N, C-alpha and C positions, 0 to 999 in steps of 0.2 A: 403123620396123619394130617389130612387137609382140614381147613377150618370147617368146611361143610360137613365132613365126616365126623369131626369132633362135636359139632352142634347136634348132629343126628344121634350120636352116641349118648350125649347128655340128655337129650329129650327122651330117648328110650329109657335111660336110667331113671329119669324122674318119673316116667310113667310107671315103671315097675317098683317104685319106692326106694330107689338107690340114690336119691338126691343128697341125702345126708352124708353118705359115704363119699360121694363125688366131691362134695364141698370140703370135707375133711381132708381128702387127698389133695385137693387144690390148695388148701390152707397150708399143708405141710410142704408142698412144693414151693409155694411163695416164701415160706419161712426160710427154707434152705437157700433159695436163690436170691432173695431180696432183704431178708432179715425181717424183724418185727415191724419196721416202718412200712413195709410193702404189704402187710397182711391186713386187709380190710374186707368187709362183707362184699363190697362192690367188686374188688379185685378177685375174690374167690368166685363170685358169680360169673365174671368174665372168663376166668380160667376154666370153669366147669361148663361154660357154654349155655348159661341160662340167664333169665332176666335178672336185673339188679334187685327185684323184689322177692325172687324165689327163696333166697336163704332165710327169710323171715319165717318160713314154714317150720324150720328146725332150730334156728338160732335167732332169738329176738334181738340180740345185740352182739357186738363184737366181743364183749367180755365172755359171753357164753361160748362162742366159737373158740376163743383162745383157751378157755378152761378145758374144753374137750380135747384140743390139740395137746395141751400140757399133760392131760391124763394119759394120752397115748404114749407120750414120752416116758412117763413114770412106768407104764406097763412094760415098755421095752427095756427099761433099766432093770426092773424086777426080773424079767426073763433072763437077762444077762447075769444078774447076781445069783439066781438060782442055778444056772448052768455052771457058774464058777464054783459055787458051794459043792455041787455034786462032784465036780472034777477034783476038788481039793481033798475030798475024803473027810475023815472024822477029826483030824488034828485041828484044834481050835486056832492055833497060830497060823497054820497054812490057810485056813478058811478066811481069817481076817485079812491076811495079805492078799489072797485072791480077790476078796471083795474090794479092797482098796485099788488094786490094779484095774479091776473091771470098772469101777466108778470113774477113775481118771480116764480110762480109755473111752468110755461112753461120752464123757464131756468133750474129749478131743475129737471124736468122730461126729458128734452131733452138737456143735457149739450153740447154734441158734435154739434148738430144742432145750438144751440144758439151761441156757439163760432164761428162757420163757418159764420153765418149770419152777424156778425158784424166785420169780418176781413177787414183790409184795404189792404191786399195783397192776391193774389191768386184768387180773383174774378174779373170778367170783369165788370167794371162800366158802360159800354155801352150796356150790355145785357138787352134787352127790357123786358124780362120776369121778371128778378130780379128787375129792376127799377120799374115796375108796381106793383109787389108784395110788395116791401118795401114801396112804396107810399101808398098803401092801409092800411098797418099797421100803418104808421106814421100819416095818416089822422085820423084813429080811436083813436090813442093816443092824437092827437091834439084836437080832439073833446071833450075829457074829460076836457081839459084846457079851451076851449072856453065856455063850459057850466058853469064852475066856474066863468067865467067873465061875465056871463049873455048874451052870444052870441050863435048863432046857431051852430049846429054840422058842421063838415067839410067833404065834399065829396071829394074823391080822385081827381076828375076832377078839383076842385077849389083849391086844395092844393097849387099849385104854386103861385096863386094870394094871398091867405090868409097869406102865410109865408112872404110876403113882409111887413107885420105889425111887426115892430121891437119890440114893447112892447109885442105883443103876443109871438114872438119867445123867448124873455127873459123868459116868464112864462113857455113856453114849455121846454126850456132848463133846467129850475129849476126842473120841474116835471119829465122830462126824466132822469136827472142826479140822482134824488132821487131813482127811481125805478131800473134803469139800474146799478147804482153803488151798490145798495143793492144786486141785483142778482149776480153781478160779485164777490163781497166779499163772498157771499155764495158759489159760485162755487169754489173759491180758498181756501175755508176752513177757512176763516178769522173770521167767526162769532161764531165759537165754543167757543172761550174764552169769548166772550161777554155773551153767554148763561149761563155760569157758571154751576150750578147744575140743571138748568131748561132743560127739554127735548128740543132738537133743534126744533122739529116740533112746539111745543107750543111757543117757543121763536119767531120763524119766524111769526107765525100767529098773535101773540100779537103785535110785534114791527112793522110789516108791516102795520097793521091796525091802530095802534096808531100814527105812524109817518105820514101816509098818511092823516089821519084826521087833524092833526096839519098843514100839508102843504096845504091841501085843504082850510082850514080856512084862511091861509095866502094869498093864491092866490085869494080867493074870496073877499079879501079886496082891491084888486087893483081898484083904482078910474078910472073914465072915462078919466082923463088927464094922466093916466099912472103912477100916484104916489101911494105909499102905504098909 
């Protein structure tokens, strides 16, 4: 697409109220191509073909924009986790392993988004879109743990109440640390040495599955009194 055509498309989009979506698409493209360092409001405006002041209509600062981009990442992760759960069936162990594989795969396919989603700085913790999106993803992950405990799934609306269960949160922390730590080690290139002569793809597939099954067996042994 020529620069003239791109500008015409952006102006038309803005006229029809699509500026917000155009800016978010531009932000995601910049994040994939240049990383977080290249994602600024001015850069998004240039990519969308609008004036540098135009983003202020929807995103008063870069933190708001980053929070919305992170929320879209959480929504995609949730969609992938739901699809994995439905494909895994009712067996709690299979569901947990499927969720672990999906989580690691998402991090590997979308490393820049994944890093952004879990930043402790640069995002607005009060952003409602981000809070709702992250809660949906966390509820889906929590559900894989409650099923191992013989308890029902967790809906996003009841997440705040369910997380008051200290024993459940200990189990969730254990399960999340397993999968998130693995994903982070993978992104930082720390698993190559462990793979040795084995192909990295094969190593990841094998170890995520094996370790998830071991952990799901452990979590499934939690007694009603909270003891192992």
